[in-house]
FITOR-631737 format. One record per atom (N, C-alpha, C): residue in three letters; z, y, x. Coordinates in steps of 0.2 Angstrom, whole numbers, padded with zeros to 4 digits, always signed. Layout:
# FITOR-631737
AlaZYX ...
//
This chain:
# FITOR-631737
Unk-0352+0577-0620 Unk-0346+0575-0616 Unk-0347+0576-0609 Unk-0342+0579-0605 Unk-0343+0579-0598 Unk-0341+0573-0594 Unk-0345+0571-0590 Unk-0343+0565-0586 Unk-0344+0567-0579 Unk-0340+0564-0574 Unk-0341+0566-0567 Unk-0344+0560-0564 Unk-0350+0561-0561 Unk-0353+0555-0557 Unk-0349+0552-0552 Unk-0349+0546-0551 Unk-0346+0542-0546 Unk-0349+0543-0539 Unk-0346+0545-0534 Unk-0349+0546-0528 Unk-0348+0539-0524 Unk-0353+0535-0523 Unk-0351+0528-0520 Unk-0351+0529-0513 Unk-0352+0535-0510 Unk-0351+0536-0503 Unk-0344+0539-0501 Unk-0340+0541-0506 Unk-0334+0544-0505 Unk-0329+0539-0502 Unk-0324+0541-0498 Unk-0319+0537-0496 Unk-0315+0534-0501 Unk-0314+0538-0507 Unk-0309+0536-0512 Unk-0312+0530-0516 Unk-0319+0530-0516 Unk-0322+0524-0519 Unk-0321+0518-0515 Unk-0322+0518-0509 Unk-0321+0512-0505 Unk-0314+0510-0505 Unk-0309+0515-0505 Unk-0302+0513-0506 Unk-0301+0509-0512 Unk-0303+0511-0518 Unk-0303+0508-0524 Unk-0306+0501-0524 Unk-0312+0501-0521 Unk-0316+0494-0520 Unk-0312+0489-0516 Unk-0309+0492-0511 Unk-0305+0487-0506 Unk-0299+0484-0510 Unk-0296+0489-0514 Unk-0290+0487-0518 Unk-0292+0481-0523 Unk-0297+0483-0526 Unk-0299+0478-0531 Unk-0301+0471-0528 Unk-0304+0471-0522 Unk-0306+0465-0519 Unk-0300+0461-0517 Unk-0295+0465-0514 Unk-0289+0461-0512 Unk-0286+0458-0518 Unk-0285+0462-0524 Unk-0282+0459-0529 Unk-0286+0452-0532 Unk-0293+0453-0532 Unk-0296+0447-0534 Unk-0295+0441-0529 Unk-0295+0442-0522 Unk-0293+0437-0517 Unk-0287+0434-0518 Unk-0282+0438-0520 Unk-0275+0436-0521 Unk-0275+0431-0527 Unk-0278+0433-0533 Unk-0278+0429-0539 Unk-0281+0423-0537 Unk-0287+0423-0534 Unk-0291+0417-0532 Unk-0286+0412-0528 Unk-0283+0415-0523 Unk-0279+0411-0519 Unk-0273+0407-0523 Unk-0270+0411-0527 Unk-0264+0409-0531 Unk-0267+0403-0536 Unk-0272+0404-0539 Unk-0275+0399-0543 Unk-0277+0393-0539 Unk-0280+0394-0533 Unk-0282+0388-0529 Unk-0276+0384-0527 Unk-0270+0388-0525 Unk-0264+0384-0523 Unk-0261+0380-0529 Unk-0261+0383-0535 Unk-0259+0380-0540 Unk-0263+0374-0542 Unk-0270+0374-0542 Unk-0274+0369-0543 Unk-0273+0363-0538 Unk-0272+0365-0532 Unk-0271+0360-0527 Unk-0264+0356-0528 Unk-0259+0360-0530 Unk-0252+0357-0531 Unk-0253+0352-0537 Unk-0257+0354-0542 Unk-0258+0350-0548 Unk-0261+0344-0546 Unk-0267+0345-0542 Unk-0271+0339-0540 Unk-0267+0334-0536 Unk-0262+0337-0531 Unk-0258+0332-0527 Unk-0253+0329-0532 Unk-0250+0332-0537 Unk-0246+0329-0541 Unk-0249+0323-0545 Unk-0256+0325-0547 Unk-0260+0320-0551 Unk-0261+0313-0548 Unk-0262+0314-0541 Unk-0264+0308-0537 Unk-0257+0305-0534 Unk-0252+0308-0535 Unk-0246+0306-0531 Unk-0243+0299-0534 Unk-0241+0294-0529 Unk-0241+0295-0522 Unk-0248+0292-0519 Unk-0250+0295-0514 Unk-0257+0292-0511 Unk-0255+0289-0504 Unk-0249+0289-0502 Unk-0247+0287-0495 Unk-0240+0285-0495 Unk-0237+0281-0490 Unk-0230+0279-0490 Unk-0225+0285-0491 Unk-0220+0284-0494 Unk-0214+0289-0495 Unk-0208+0287-0490 Unk-0205+0292-0487 Unk-0200+0291-0482 Unk-0193+0293-0486 Unk-0189+0289-0486 Unk-0182+0290-0488 Unk-0177+0290-0482 Unk-0175+0297-0481 Unk-0171+0298-0475 Unk-0164+0297-0477 Unk-0160+0292-0472 Unk-0154+0290-0473 Unk-0149+0292-0468 Unk-0144+0295-0469 Unk-0139+0298-0464 Unk-0134+0293-0461 Unk-0136+0286-0461 Unk-0132+0281-0459 Unk-0136+0276-0455 Unk-0132+0272-0451 Unk-0136+0267-0447 Unk-0138+0261-0451 Unk-0143+0257-0448 Unk-0145+0251-0452 Unk-0139+0246-0453 Unk-0139+0242-0458 Unk-0135+0237-0459 Unk-0129+0238-0463 Unk-0127+0244-0464 Unk-0121+0246-0468 Unk-0123+0246-0475 Unk-0118+0247-0479 Unk-0118+0247-0487 Unk-0123+0252-0489 Unk-0123+0258-0486 Unk-0128+0263-0489 Unk-0135+0261-0487 Unk-0136+0258-0481 Unk-0143+0256-0479 Unk-0145+0250-0484 Unk-0141+0245-0485 Unk-0142+0239-0490 Unk-0144+0242-0496 Unk-0140+0246-0499 Unk-0142+0248-0506 Unk-0148+0253-0506 Unk-0149+0257-0501 Unk-0155+0261-0501 Unk-0161+0257-0501 Unk-0161+0251-0497 Unk-0167+0247-0496 Unk-0168+0243-0502 Unk-0163+0241-0506 Unk-0164+0238-0512 Unk-0168+0242-0517 Unk-0166+0248-0518 Unk-0169+0253-0522 Unk-0176+0255-0520 Unk-0177+0256-0513 Unk-0183+0258-0511 Unk-0188+0252-0512 Unk-0186+0246-0511 Unk-0191+0240-0512 Unk-0194+0240-0520 Unk-0189+0241-0524 Unk-0191+0241-0531 Unk-0195+0248-0533 Unk-0194+0253-0530 Unk-0198+0259-0531 Unk-0205+0258-0528 Unk-0205+0255-0523 Unk-0212+0253-0520 Unk-0216+0249-0525 Unk-0213+0245-0528 Unk-0217+0241-0533 Unk-0219+0245-0539 Unk-0215+0249-0541 Unk-0217+0254-0547 Unk-0222+0259-0545 Unk-0221+0262-0539 Unk-0225+0268-0537 Unk-0232+0266-0534 Unk-0233+0259-0532 Unk-0239+0257-0529 Unk-0239+0259-0521 Unk-0234+0262-0519 Unk-0234+0264-0511 Unk-0227+0262-0508 Unk-0228+0261-0502 Unk-0221+0259-0499 Unk-0216+0264-0498 Unk-0210+0263-0500 Unk-0205+0268-0499 Unk-0201+0265-0493 Unk-0201+0269-0487 Unk-0198+0267-0481 Unk-0192+0270-0479 Unk-0187+0267-0478 Unk-0180+0269-0476 Unk-0180+0272-0469 Unk-0179+0278-0468 Unk-0179+0281-0461 Unk-0171+0283-0459 Unk-0168+0279-0455 Unk-0161+0280-0453 Unk-0160+0285-0448 Unk-0156+0290-0450 Unk-0155+0296-0445 Unk-0147+0297-0445 Unk-0143+0292-0442 Unk-0136+0293-0443 Unk-0133+0299-0439 Unk-0128+0302-0443 Unk-0125+0308-0440 Unk-0119+0310-0444 Unk-0114+0313-0441 Unk-0108+0315-0445 Unk-0110+0319-0451 Unk-0108+0317-0457 Unk-0109+0321-0463 Unk-0116+0321-0465 Unk-0121+0317-0462 Unk-0128+0316-0464 Unk-0132+0323-0462 Unk-0129+0327-0458 Unk-0132+0333-0457 Unk-0139+0333-0454 Unk-0141+0328-0449 Unk-0147+0327-0446 Unk-0152+0325-0452 Unk-0150+0320-0456 Unk-0155+0318-0461 Unk-0156+0324-0466 Unk-0151+0328-0468 Unk-0152+0333-0472 Unk-0157+0338-0470 Unk-0156+0340-0463 Unk-0161+0345-0460 Unk-0168+0343-0460 Unk-0169+0336-0459 Unk-0176+0333-0459 Unk-0179+0334-0466 Unk-0175+0333-0471 Unk-0178+0334-0478 Unk-0179+0341-0480 Unk-0174+0345-0478 Unk-0174+0352-0481 Unk-0180+0356-0478 Unk-0182+0354-0472 Unk-0188+0357-0469 Unk-0194+0354-0470 Unk-0194+0348-0473 Unk-0200+0345-0475 Unk-0205+0348-0480 Unk-0211+0346-0480 Unk-0215+0349-0485 Unk-0213+0346-0492 Unk-0213+0351-0497 Unk-0211+0349-0504 Unk-0216+0345-0508 Unk-0218+0339-0505 Unk-0224+0336-0508 Unk-0222+0329-0511 Unk-0215+0327-0510 Unk-0213+0321-0513 Unk-0214+0315-0508 Unk-0215+0316-0502 Unk-0216+0311-0497 Unk-0210+0310-0492 Unk-0206+0315-0493 Unk-0199+0315-0489 Unk-0194+0316-0493 Unk-0189+0311-0494 Unk-0184+0311-0498 Unk-0177+0310-0495 Unk-0172+0312-0498 Unk-0165+0312-0494 Unk-0161+0307-0499 Unk-0158+0302-0495 Unk-0152+0298-0498 Unk-0146+0303-0498 Unk-0144+0305-0503 Unk-0138+0310-0503 Unk-0132+0306-0506 Unk-0126+0308-0504 Unk-0120+0305-0507 Unk-0114+0311-0507 Unk-0109+0308-0509 Unk-0103+0313-0510 Unk-0101+0316-0503 Unk-0103+0313-0498 Unk-0101+0316-0491 Unk-0105+0323-0490 Unk-0111+0323-0493 Unk-0115+0330-0493 Unk-0111+0335-0496 Unk-0108+0334-0502 Unk-0104+0339-0506 Unk-0098+0341-0502 Unk-0095+0336-0498 Unk-0089+0337-0494 Unk-0091+0342-0488 Unk-0097+0340-0485 Unk-0099+0344-0479 Unk-0100+0351-0481 Unk-0103+0353-0487 Unk-0104+0359-0489 Unk-0097+0363-0490 Unk-0092+0360-0491 Unk-0085+0363-0491 Unk-0082+0364-0484 Unk-0083+0359-0480 Unk-0079+0359-0474 Unk-0082+0362-0468 Unk-0089+0363-0468 Unk-0092+0366-0462 Unk-0093+0373-0463 Unk-0092+0377-0458 Unk-0093+0384-0458 Unk-0101+0386-0460 Unk-0105+0382-0456 Unk-0112+0383-0457 Unk-0116+0377-0456 Unk-0121+0376-0461 Unk-0125+0370-0460 Unk-0132+0373-0460 Unk-0137+0368-0457 Unk-0144+0371-0456 Unk-0148+0371-0463 Unk-0144+0370-0468 Unk-0147+0370-0475 Unk-0142+0372-0480 Unk-0144+0374-0486 Unk-0139+0375-0491 Unk-0140+0369-0496 Unk-0135+0365-0497 Unk-0135+0359-0501 Unk-0137+0361-0508 Unk-0135+0367-0511 Unk-0137+0369-0518 Unk-0144+0371-0519 Unk-0147+0375-0514 Unk-0154+0378-0515 Unk-0159+0375-0511 Unk-0158+0371-0506 Unk-0163+0368-0502 Unk-0166+0361-0504 Unk-0163+0358-0510 Unk-0165+0352-0512 Unk-0166+0352-0519 Unk-0170+0347-0522 Unk-0171+0346-0529 Unk-0168+0339-0530 Unk-0162+0339-0534 Unk-0159+0332-0536 Unk-0164+0328-0540 Unk-0165+0322-0538 Unk-0169+0317-0542 Unk-0165+0313-0547 Unk-0161+0309-0544 Unk-0157+0304-0548 Unk-0151+0302-0544 Unk-0145+0301-0548 Unk-0140+0297-0545 Unk-0142+0290-0544 Unk-0139+0286-0540 Unk-0140+0279-0540 Unk-0134+0274-0541 Unk-0128+0276-0538 Unk-0123+0272-0539 Unk-0116+0276-0538 Unk-0111+0273-0541 Unk-0104+0276-0541 Unk-0099+0270-0539 Unk-0094+0272-0535 Unk-0090+0267-0532 Unk-0083+0270-0530 Unk-0078+0266-0530 Unk-0071+0268-0529 Unk-0070+0269-0522 Unk-0065+0273-0520 Unk-0061+0272-0514 Unk-0055+0268-0515 Unk-0053+0263-0511 Unk-0048+0259-0512 Unk-0042+0260-0507 Unk-0036+0261-0510 Unk-0030+0262-0506 Unk-0027+0255-0504 Unk-0027+0253-0498 Unk-0025+0246-0496 Unk-0019+0246-0491 Unk-0016+0241-0490 Unk-0010+0240-0485 Unk-0012+0233-0482 Unk-0009+0232-0476 Unk-0009+0225-0473 Unk-0007+0220-0477 Unk-0010+0214-0477 Unk-0008+0208-0481 Unk-0001+0206-0481 Unk+0002+0208-0475 Unk+0009+0206-0475 Unk+0014+0212-0476 Unk+0012+0217-0478 Unk+0016+0223-0479 Unk+0021+0223-0485 Unk+0027+0226-0484 Unk+0032+0226-0489 Unk+0030+0231-0494 Unk+0025+0235-0493 Unk+0023+0240-0498 Unk+0019+0237-0503 Unk+0021+0236-0509 Unk+0018+0233-0515 Unk+0014+0237-0520 Unk+0016+0244-0520 Unk+0013+0248-0525 Unk+0013+0255-0521 Unk+0009+0259-0525 Unk+0008+0266-0522 Unk+0015+0270-0522 Unk+0019+0268-0527 Unk+0026+0271-0528 Unk+0030+0269-0522 Unk+0029+0263-0520 Unk+0033+0261-0514 Unk+0031+0265-0508 Unk+0025+0266-0507 Unk+0023+0270-0501 Unk+0025+0277-0502 Unk+0025+0280-0508 Unk+0027+0287-0509 Unk+0035+0288-0507 Unk+0039+0283-0509 Unk+0046+0283-0508 Unk+0047+0282-0501 Unk+0044+0278-0497 Unk+0045+0277-0490 Unk+0043+0283-0486 Unk+0038+0286-0488 Unk+0035+0292-0485 Unk+0040+0298-0486 Unk+0043+0299-0492 Unk+0048+0304-0493 Unk+0054+0303-0489 Unk+0056+0297-0489 Unk+0063+0295-0485 Unk+0062+0295-0478 Unk+0056+0294-0475 Unk+0055+0294-0468 Unk+0049+0299-0466 Unk+0050+0305-0466 Unk+0044+0310-0465 Unk+0040+0308-0459 Unk+0033+0308-0460 Unk+0028+0307-0454 Unk+0029+0300-0451 Unk+0033+0295-0454 Unk+0033+0289-0451 Unk+0028+0284-0454 Unk+0027+0285-0461 Unk+0022+0281-0465 Unk+0016+0285-0466 Unk+0011+0284-0462 Unk+0005+0288-0462 Unk-0001+0285-0465 Unk-0007+0288-0466 Unk-0013+0286-0470 Unk-0018+0286-0465 Unk-0022+0281-0465 Unk-0028+0280-0461 Unk-0035+0281-0465 Unk-0040+0284-0462 Unk-0046+0285-0465 Unk-0051+0285-0460 Unk-0058+0284-0461 Unk-0063+0285-0456 Unk-0064+0293-0455 Unk-0068+0295-0451 Unk-0068+0302-0448 Unk-0066+0308-0452 Unk-0064+0313-0448 Unk-0062+0319-0451 Unk-0068+0322-0455 Unk-0067+0324-0461 Unk-0072+0327-0465 Unk-0076+0323-0469 Unk-0074+0316-0468 Unk-0078+0311-0473 Unk-0075+0312-0480 Unk-0079+0309-0485 Unk-0076+0309-0491 Unk-0069+0305-0492 Unk-0069+0300-0488 Unk-0062+0296-0488 Unk-0057+0300-0486 Unk-0058+0304-0480 Unk-0053+0309-0477 Unk-0051+0314-0482 Unk-0056+0317-0486 Unk-0054+0322-0491 Unk-0050+0319-0497 Unk-0052+0313-0499 Unk-0048+0309-0504 Unk-0041+0308-0502 Unk-0040+0307-0496 Unk-0033+0306-0494 Unk-0029+0313-0493 Unk-0033+0318-0491 Unk-0030+0324-0491 Unk-0028+0327-0498 Unk-0033+0325-0503 Unk-0031+0327-0510 Unk-0025+0324-0512 Unk-0024+0317-0511 Unk-0018+0313-0512 Unk-0012+0316-0509 Unk-0012+0318-0503 Unk-0007+0321-0499 Unk-0005+0328-0502 Unk-0010+0332-0504 Unk-0008+0339-0507 Unk-0005+0338-0514 Unk-0008+0334-0518 Unk-0005+0333-0525 Unk+0002+0331-0525 Unk+0004+0328-0520 Unk+0011+0325-0520 Unk+0016+0329-0515 Unk+0012+0333-0511 Unk+0016+0337-0505 Unk+0020+0332-0501 Unk+0016+0327-0499 Unk+0019+0321-0495 Unk+0020+0323-0488 Unk+0025+0321-0484 Unk+0026+0322-0477 Unk+0023+0317-0473 Unk+0016+0317-0473 Unk+0013+0311-0470 Unk+0007+0315-0465 Unk+0005+0311-0461 Unk-0001+0313-0457 Unk-0007+0308-0459 Unk-0013+0311-0459 Unk-0019+0308-0460 Unk-0023+0306-0454 Unk-0023+0300-0452 Unk-0026+0298-0445 Unk-0033+0296-0446 Unk-0038+0299-0443 Unk-0045+0298-0443 Unk-0047+0292-0438 Unk-0051+0287-0440 Unk-0053+0282-0435 Unk-0061+0283-0435 Unk-0064+0281-0430 Unk-0071+0281-0429 Unk-0075+0277-0433 Unk-0072+0271-0435 Unk-0076+0267-0439 Unk-0072+0263-0444 Unk-0075+0260-0449 Unk-0071+0256-0454 Unk-0067+0250-0450 Unk-0070+0247-0446 Unk-0067+0241-0442 Unk-0061+0244-0438 Unk-0062+0249-0435 Unk-0056+0252-0431 Unk-0050+0254-0436 Unk-0052+0257-0442 Unk-0047+0258-0447 Unk-0043+0252-0449 Unk-0047+0247-0451 Unk-0043+0241-0453 Unk-0039+0238-0448 Unk-0041+0238-0442 Unk-0037+0236-0436 Unk-0031+0240-0435 Unk-0031+0247-0436 Unk-0025+0251-0436 Unk-0021+0249-0442 Unk-0023+0247-0448 Unk-0019+0245-0453 Unk-0016+0239-0452 Unk-0019+0234-0449 Unk-0016+0228-0448 Unk-0011+0228-0442 Unk-0012+0232-0437 Unk-0007+0233-0432 Unk-0002+0238-0433 Unk-0002+0240-0440 Unk+0004+0245-0442 Unk+0004+0252-0439 Unk-0002+0254-0436 Unk-0002+0261-0434 Unk-0002+0265-0440 Unk-0005+0263-0445 Unk-0005+0267-0452 Unk-0002+0262-0457 Unk+0001+0265-0462 Unk+0004+0261-0467 Unk-0001+0259-0473 Unk-0005+0264-0474 Unk-0011+0263-0479 Unk-0017+0265-0477 Unk-0022+0263-0480 Unk-0029+0265-0478 Unk-0033+0267-0485 Unk-0037+0273-0484 Unk-0041+0275-0489 Unk-0048+0273-0487 Unk-0052+0269-0490 Unk-0059+0267-0488 Unk-0063+0265-0494 Unk-0069+0266-0494 Unk-0073+0264-0500 Unk-0073+0257-0501 Unk-0075+0255-0507 Unk-0073+0248-0509 Unk-0077+0243-0506 Unk-0084+0244-0504 Unk-0088+0239-0502 Unk-0086+0235-0496 Unk-0084+0239-0490 Unk-0082+0235-0484 Unk-0075+0233-0485 Unk-0071+0235-0490 Unk-0064+0233-0491 Unk-0064+0226-0495 Unk-0069+0225-0499 Unk-0068+0219-0503 Unk-0068+0212-0500 Unk-0072+0211-0494 Unk-0071+0205-0491 Unk-0064+0203-0488 Unk-0061+0209-0485 Unk-0054+0208-0482 Unk-0049+0207-0488 Unk-0050+0210-0493 Unk-0046+0209-0499 Unk-0046+0202-0502 Unk-0052+0200-0502 Unk-0053+0193-0505 Unk-0050+0188-0500 Unk-0050+0189-0493 Unk-0048+0185-0488 Unk-0040+0186-0487 Unk-0037+0190-0491 Unk-0030+0192-0491 Unk-0028+0195-0484 Unk-0032+0197-0480 Unk-0030+0201-0474 Unk-0027+0208-0475 Unk-0030+0211-0481 Unk-0027+0217-0483 Unk-0026+0216-0490 Unk-0022+0221-0493 Unk-0021+0220-0501 Unk-0022+0227-0504 Unk-0025+0227-0509 Unk-0027+0233-0513 Unk-0021+0235-0517 Unk-0019+0241-0517 Unk-0013+0244-0521 Unk-0015+0249-0526 Unk-0021+0252-0525 Unk-0023+0257-0530 Unk-0031+0258-0529 Unk-0034+0261-0534 Unk-0041+0264-0533 Unk-0041+0271-0535 Unk-0046+0274-0533 Unk-0046+0282-0534 Unk-0049+0285-0540 Unk-0053+0281-0544 Unk-0056+0284-0549 Unk-0052+0284-0555 Unk-0054+0286-0561 Unk-0050+0287-0567 Unk-0050+0281-0571 Unk-0054+0276-0569 Unk-0054+0269-0573 Unk-0054+0263-0567 Unk-0051+0258-0569 Unk-0050+0252-0565 Unk-0057+0249-0563 Unk-0057+0247-0557 Unk-0064+0244-0554 Unk-0065+0237-0557 Unk-0071+0235-0560 Unk-0072+0228-0562 Unk-0071+0223-0557 Unk-0072+0225-0550 Unk-0071+0220-0545 Unk-0063+0219-0543 Unk-0059+0224-0546 Unk-0052+0224-0544 Unk-0048+0225-0551 Unk-0049+0221-0556 Unk-0046+0223-0563 Unk-0039+0224-0563 Unk-0035+0220-0559 Unk-0028+0220-0559 Unk-0025+0226-0555 Unk-0029+0230-0551 Unk-0027+0235-0547 Unk-0027+0242-0551 Unk-0021+0245-0551 Unk-0021+0251-0555 Unk-0024+0257-0552 Unk-0026+0262-0556 Unk-0029+0268-0553 Unk-0023+0272-0550 Unk-0024+0277-0546 Unk-0019+0281-0543 Unk-0016+0285-0549 Unk-0020+0287-0554 Unk-0017+0291-0559 Unk-0012+0287-0563 Unk-0014+0281-0565 Unk-0010+0276-0568 Unk-0003+0275-0564 Unk-0004+0274-0558 Unk+0002+0273-0554 Unk+0006+0278-0552 Unk+0005+0284-0555 Unk+0010+0290-0555 Unk+0007+0296-0552 Unk+0001+0296-0549 Unk-0002+0302-0546 Unk-0006+0305-0552 Unk-0003+0308-0557 Unk-0006+0310-0563 Unk-0012+0315-0562 Unk-0018+0313-0565 Unk-0023+0318-0564 Unk-0028+0316-0558 Unk-0026+0312-0554 Unk-0030+0311-0548 Unk-0036+0307-0550 Unk-0042+0309-0547 Unk-0048+0306-0548 Unk-0053+0307-0543 Unk-0055+0303-0539 Unk-0061+0304-0534 Unk-0065+0298-0535 Unk-0072+0299-0537 Unk-0077+0294-0537 Unk-0082+0295-0533 Unk-0083+0290-0528 Unk-0089+0291-0523 Unk-0095+0290-0527 Unk-0101+0293-0524 Unk-0107+0292-0527 Unk-0113+0293-0522 Unk-0119+0290-0524 Unk-0125+0292-0520 Unk-0131+0293-0524 Unk-0136+0296-0522 Unk-0142+0297-0526 Unk-0148+0299-0521 Unk-0153+0302-0524 Unk-0159+0304-0520 Unk-0161+0311-0522 Unk-0163+0315-0517 Unk-0165+0322-0518 Unk-0172+0323-0514 Unk-0175+0328-0516 Unk-0181+0330-0512 Unk-0181+0337-0510 Unk-0185+0339-0506 Unk-0185+0346-0504 Unk-0186+0351-0510 Unk-0183+0357-0509 Unk-0184+0362-0515 Unk-0191+0363-0516 Unk-0193+0365-0522 Unk-0200+0367-0524 Unk-0204+0361-0524 Unk-0202+0355-0524 Unk-0206+0349-0525 Unk-0208+0350-0533 Unk-0214+0349-0534 Unk-0217+0349-0541 Unk-0213+0345-0546 Unk-0211+0347-0552 Unk-0207+0344-0557 Unk-0210+0337-0559 Unk-0217+0337-0559 Unk-0220+0331-0561 Unk-0219+0325-0556 Unk-0218+0327-0550 Unk-0217+0322-0545 Unk-0209+0320-0545 Unk-0205+0325-0546 Unk-0198+0324-0547 Unk-0197+0319-0553 Unk-0200+0320-0558 Unk-0199+0316-0564 Unk-0202+0309-0563 Unk-0208+0308-0559 Unk-0211+0302-0558 Unk-0206+0298-0553 Unk-0203+0301-0548 Unk-0198+0298-0544 Unk-0192+0296-0548 Unk-0189+0300-0552 Unk-0183+0299-0556 Unk-0185+0292-0561 Unk-0190+0292-0563 Unk-0192+0286-0567 Unk-0192+0280-0563 Unk-0195+0280-0557 Unk-0195+0274-0553 Unk-0188+0272-0551 Unk-0184+0277-0549 Unk-0177+0275-0547 Unk-0173+0272-0553 Unk-0173+0275-0559 Unk-0170+0272-0565 Unk-0173+0265-0566 Unk-0179+0264-0565 Unk-0182+0258-0567 Unk-0179+0253-0562 Unk-0179+0255-0555 Unk-0176+0250-0550 Unk-0169+0248-0552 Unk-0165+0253-0554 Unk-0158+0252-0556 Unk-0157+0247-0562 Unk-0162+0246-0566 Unk-0162+0241-0571 Unk-0164+0234-0569 Unk-0166+0233-0563 Unk-0168+0227-0560 Unk-0162+0222-0560 Unk-0162+0216-0563 Unk-0156+0211-0562 Unk-0154+0210-0555 Unk-0159+0210-0550 Unk-0157+0209-0543 Unk-0153+0214-0540 Unk-0155+0221-0542 Unk-0152+0226-0539 Unk-0145+0227-0542 Unk-0145+0226-0549 Unk-0138+0227-0552 Unk-0133+0222-0550 Unk-0135+0215-0548 Unk-0131+0210-0546 Unk-0128+0212-0539 Unk-0133+0214-0535 Unk-0131+0216-0528 Unk-0126+0222-0528 Unk-0128+0227-0532 Unk-0123+0233-0532 Unk-0116+0231-0534 Unk-0116+0227-0539 Unk-0109+0225-0542 Unk-0105+0220-0537 Unk-0109+0216-0533 Unk-0106+0212-0528 Unk-0102+0217-0523 Unk-0106+0223-0522 Unk-0103+0227-0517 Unk-0098+0232-0520 Unk-0097+0231-0526 Unk-0092+0236-0530 Unk-0095+0242-0532 Unk-0101+0243-0533 Unk-0105+0249-0534 Unk-0108+0248-0542 Unk-0106+0253-0546 Unk-0109+0253-0552 Unk-0116+0256-0552 Unk-0121+0253-0554 Unk-0128+0256-0554 Unk-0129+0260-0560 Unk-0130+0267-0558 Unk-0131+0271-0564 Unk-0135+0277-0561 Unk-0141+0278-0565 Unk-0145+0284-0563 Unk-0144+0290-0568 Unk-0149+0291-0571 Unk-0149+0297-0576 Unk-0154+0302-0574 Unk-0154+0308-0577 Unk-0159+0313-0576 Unk-0158+0317-0570 Unk-0163+0321-0568 Unk-0162+0326-0562 Unk-0156+0331-0564 Unk-0156+0333-0570 Unk-0151+0338-0572 Unk-0144+0335-0572 Unk-0143+0328-0573 Unk-0137+0325-0573 Unk-0134+0325-0566 Unk-0139+0323-0561 Unk-0137+0323-0554 Unk-0135+0329-0551 Unk-0139+0335-0553 Unk-0138+0341-0551 Unk-0131+0344-0553 Unk-0129+0342-0559 Unk-0122+0344-0562 Unk-0117+0340-0558 Unk-0118+0334-0556 Unk-0113+0330-0552 Unk-0112+0333-0545 Unk-0118+0335-0542 Unk-0117+0338-0535 Unk-0114+0345-0536 Unk-0115+0349-0540 Unk-0112+0355-0541 Unk-0105+0355-0542 Unk-0103+0350-0547 Unk-0096+0349-0548 Unk-0092+0347-0542 Unk-0095+0343-0538 Unk-0092+0340-0532 Unk-0091+0346-0527 Unk-0096+0350-0526 Unk-0095+0355-0521 Unk-0090+0360-0523 Unk-0089+0361-0530 Unk-0084+0366-0532 Unk-0077+0363-0531 Unk-0076+0356-0532 Unk-0070+0352-0532 Unk-0068+0353-0524 Unk-0072+0351-0520 Unk-0070+0351-0513 Unk-0069+0358-0510 Unk-0073+0362-0512 Unk-0072+0369-0510 Unk-0065+0372-0512 Unk-0063+0370-0518 Unk-0056+0372-0520 Unk-0051+0369-0516 Unk-0051+0363-0515 Unk-0046+0360-0510 Unk-0046+0363-0504 Unk-0051+0364-0501 Unk-0051+0368-0494 Unk-0048+0374-0494 Unk-0050+0378-0500 Unk-0047+0385-0501 Unk-0040+0385-0502 Unk-0037+0380-0506 Unk-0030+0380-0508 Unk-0026+0378-0502 Unk-0029+0373-0498 Unk-0025+0371-0492 Unk-0026+0376-0486 Unk-0030+0381-0487 Unk-0032+0385-0482 Unk-0034+0381-0475 Unk-0038+0376-0477 Unk-0040+0372-0471 Unk-0045+0375-0467 Unk-0045+0374-0460 Unk-0049+0377-0456 Unk-0056+0374-0456 Unk-0061+0378-0457 Unk-0068+0374-0457 Unk-0070+0373-0451 Unk-0074+0367-0450 Unk-0077+0365-0444 Unk-0083+0369-0442 
//
């Protein structure tokens, strides 16, 4: 058998040797990174965890986030710290988390406003679908349609009739343009083709002042800040946004029941991590959140605020997020709304 001797001094030999060494180094590096990732996941958490929240301290989002964070801390053995980064649409908070290391130590308090932002903004510093790993939902809550306590509007049909009879006289108030509440009111207007304006206010307190001064006839606002004024009879609830009645307002019909057939908007919040966070960490955090939501203290406080405590799997939360993005994108496209 003829064999050709290998010339170890040839250039071809050194090229092949270099290629083989590079391949070995790459394999070693990948193996090393994988082992480090596994090791990190095995000892997680070894330091405090930051939950970034796109709202100011003291609000309902802040209160509920801190309740869950406290219980998560007890389960995980490390402090979960709420980091408030208020901004329109939670964009600043989202960017902080999207660009963080995917190691489970920087999390995002996500809500239905994030899905709305994906529909109404031309460009965001992140992609809500691909730059985050959903961990778990936390709570679901209604948007309440209210009138001033002394208003002669008793039902949503009263408002619809007045709006049709007096175009652009009976208007709707919400908080800021592009908020979930603003989009819920926009959906209401579009489903009925009502001749009304949707008036945005800078804050909930300003919105309710506008309602009570009759600058707007009705207001769309989430249930938590509405409940105290409803109980005090300063304002009156005439409808709720979801497909079923609120336990906090059992005598108040849904918009669909009241004649806006098929209308359903349910506000929600939850927690997400940066994309590529190891699944073992995602599952560990999911378990901690769901355990927190079983706490009698958390459940009682959530329900006082009109929030249904409900977690679920990461896959459940991802489906909710994707469905919401599709829903609000469709509304923006159907109405040919100009993106911000």
